[in-house]
C-alpha positions as CSV (number, residue, x, y, z in Angstrom):
1,M,-39.7,-36.6,14.2
2,A,-37.5,-39.7,14.2
3,R,-34.0,-39.3,12.7
4,R,-33.6,-40.8,9.2
5,G,-30.4,-42.6,8.7
6,L,-28.2,-41.4,5.9
7,F,-26.2,-43.4,3.4
8,L,-22.7,-42.0,2.6
9,I,-20.3,-43.3,0.0
10,Y,-16.6,-42.4,-0.2
11,T,-15.1,-43.7,-3.5
12,G,-12.5,-42.8,-6.1
13,N,-8.8,-43.5,-6.8
14,G,-7.4,-41.1,-4.3
15,K,-6.1,-41.8,-0.7
16,G,-8.6,-40.9,2.1
17,K,-11.7,-43.0,1.7
18,T,-11.2,-45.0,4.9
19,T,-9.8,-41.9,6.6
20,A,-13.1,-40.0,5.8
21,S,-15.1,-42.9,7.3
22,L,-13.0,-42.8,10.4
23,G,-13.7,-39.1,10.7
24,V,-17.4,-39.8,10.6
25,T,-16.9,-42.6,13.1
26,L,-15.1,-40.2,15.6
27,R,-17.9,-37.7,15.4
28,A,-20.5,-40.4,16.0
29,I,-18.5,-41.8,19.0
30,G,-18.3,-38.2,20.3
31,R,-22.1,-37.9,20.2
32,G,-22.5,-41.2,22.1
33,M,-23.6,-43.3,19.1
34,N,-23.1,-47.0,18.8
35,V,-20.7,-47.7,15.9
36,K,-19.7,-50.9,14.2
37,F,-16.9,-50.9,11.6
38,L,-16.4,-53.8,9.2
39,Q,-13.5,-54.0,6.7
40,F,-14.1,-56.3,3.7
41,I,-10.5,-56.6,2.3
42,K,-8.1,-56.0,5.1
43,S,-6.9,-59.1,7.0
44,P,-6.9,-59.7,10.7
45,E,-3.4,-61.1,10.2
46,R,-2.1,-57.6,10.0
47,T,-2.2,-54.7,12.5
48,Y,-3.8,-51.5,11.4
49,G,-3.6,-48.2,13.3
50,E,-7.3,-47.5,12.9
51,A,-8.2,-50.8,14.6
52,L,-5.9,-50.1,17.5
53,A,-7.4,-46.6,18.0
54,L,-11.0,-47.7,17.7
55,K,-10.4,-50.5,20.2
56,K,-9.2,-47.9,22.7
57,L,-12.4,-46.0,22.1
58,G,-14.6,-49.1,22.6
59,V,-15.7,-49.5,19.0
60,E,-16.0,-52.9,17.4
61,M,-13.9,-53.1,14.2
62,E,-13.4,-56.3,12.4
63,Q,-11.1,-57.1,9.5
64,L,-13.0,-59.7,7.5
65,G,-10.9,-60.1,4.4
66,I,-7.7,-61.9,3.6
67,G,-5.8,-59.1,1.8
68,F,-5.6,-58.0,-1.7
69,T,-6.8,-60.2,-4.6
70,W,-3.3,-61.1,-5.8
71,T,-2.2,-62.5,-2.4
72,K,-4.5,-65.5,-2.1
73,T,-6.5,-67.8,-4.3
74,P,-10.0,-66.9,-5.7
75,Q,-11.6,-69.6,-3.5
76,E,-10.0,-68.2,-0.4
77,H,-11.3,-64.7,-1.3
78,R,-14.7,-66.1,-2.0
79,E,-14.9,-67.8,1.3
80,A,-13.8,-64.6,3.1
81,L,-16.4,-62.5,1.2
82,T,-19.2,-65.0,2.1
83,I,-18.4,-64.6,5.8
84,A,-17.9,-60.8,5.5
85,W,-21.2,-60.4,3.8
86,E,-23.1,-62.6,6.4
87,K,-21.7,-60.4,9.2
88,A,-22.6,-57.2,7.2
89,K,-26.1,-58.5,6.7
90,Q,-26.5,-59.2,10.4
91,A,-25.2,-55.7,11.2
92,L,-27.6,-54.1,8.6
93,C,-30.4,-55.6,10.6
94,D,-29.2,-54.7,14.1
95,P,-31.4,-51.9,15.6
96,T,-28.7,-51.1,18.2
97,I,-26.3,-49.8,15.7
98,D,-26.4,-46.1,15.0
99,L,-23.5,-45.9,12.5
100,L,-22.3,-48.9,10.4
101,V,-19.2,-48.6,8.2
102,L,-18.7,-51.2,5.5
103,D,-15.1,-50.3,4.6
104,E,-13.9,-51.5,1.2
105,L,-17.3,-53.0,0.2
106,N,-17.0,-51.1,-3.1
107,N,-13.7,-52.8,-3.7
108,A,-15.2,-56.2,-3.0
109,L,-18.2,-55.6,-5.3
110,A,-15.8,-54.5,-8.1
111,I,-13.8,-57.7,-8.1
112,S,-13.6,-59.0,-11.7
113,K,-10.7,-61.4,-11.6
114,F,-13.1,-64.2,-10.3
115,P,-16.9,-64.5,-9.8
116,I,-18.3,-63.0,-6.7
117,E,-22.0,-62.4,-7.6
118,D,-23.1,-65.7,-6.0
119,V,-21.3,-64.8,-2.7
120,L,-21.9,-61.0,-2.7
121,P,-24.9,-60.4,-4.8
122,L,-25.4,-56.7,-5.7
123,A,-29.2,-57.0,-5.6
124,E,-29.0,-58.5,-2.1
125,V,-26.7,-55.7,-1.0
126,I,-29.0,-53.1,-2.3
127,D,-32.0,-54.7,-0.6
128,A,-30.2,-55.0,2.7
129,I,-29.2,-51.3,2.6
130,R,-32.8,-50.2,1.7
131,N,-34.2,-52.3,4.6
132,R,-31.8,-51.4,7.3
133,P,-33.2,-49.8,10.5
134,A,-34.6,-46.3,9.6
135,H,-32.3,-44.5,12.1
136,M,-29.0,-46.3,11.0
137,H,-26.4,-44.2,9.3
138,L,-24.4,-46.2,6.7
139,V,-20.9,-45.4,5.3
140,V,-19.6,-47.5,2.4
141,T,-16.0,-47.0,1.1
142,G,-13.8,-48.2,-1.6
143,R,-12.8,-47.6,-5.2
144,D,-15.2,-48.2,-8.1
145,A,-18.6,-47.7,-6.4
146,K,-21.4,-49.3,-8.3
147,R,-23.7,-46.9,-10.0
148,E,-26.7,-48.6,-8.3
149,L,-25.2,-47.9,-4.9
150,M,-24.4,-44.3,-5.8
151,D,-28.0,-43.8,-7.0
152,L,-29.3,-45.0,-3.6
153,A,-26.8,-42.9,-1.5
154,D,-27.6,-39.6,0.2
155,L,-23.9,-38.5,-0.3
156,V,-21.3,-39.6,-2.8
157,S,-17.8,-38.1,-2.4
158,N,-15.3,-39.0,-5.1
159,I,-11.7,-38.7,-3.8
160,D,-9.3,-38.0,-6.7
161,A,-5.7,-38.9,-6.9
162,T,-4.0,-35.7,-7.8
163,K,-0.5,-36.4,-6.4
164,H,0.8,-39.2,-4.1
165,Y,4.2,-39.9,-2.6
166,Y,3.9,-43.5,-4.0
167,E,4.8,-42.0,-7.4
168,E,8.2,-41.0,-5.8
169,G,8.8,-44.5,-4.6
170,I,7.7,-44.0,-1.0
171,G,5.9,-47.1,0.2
172,A,3.1,-47.4,2.8
173,V,3.9,-45.4,5.9
174,K,3.1,-46.6,9.4
175,G,0.6,-44.2,10.9
176,L,-0.5,-42.9,7.5
177,E,-1.6,-46.0,5.5
178,F,-1.8,-48.6,8.3
């Protein structure tokens, strides 16, 4: 019997959603799977530890965003999301990919400061996920996962924020956040 690809979502306000997807990625690499990792919000203008590590392991990871919504104009974000969604759609159709990670897709879908439905239509996202190759595992991360995606998923983990050193004034730490 052919393996059925599973759809996993890591969401919530706590730290660890991307980290969880990286754990799944490491397991898949260890098992000889072909993995592709796309990040919807992070910008290629910055260096991230996960990108450096995955490159050493031969995994394709792309930062397709331009940073957080308050750092650029809505039009710049919309243009980046258009390109990111096109790349994601291509990946969702690629039968050579065993595990696809769409990191921060939930964050992108939850943007409310400017319109995104025309560049990242939820119905189209759902359709692409449903129609991906049957063997492809999919991981989607980010805060504020849409109910429609959670209903479609095989696993939804909500990562809560119980305590964080940010509350004590400690900023992003190299090797822990980036």
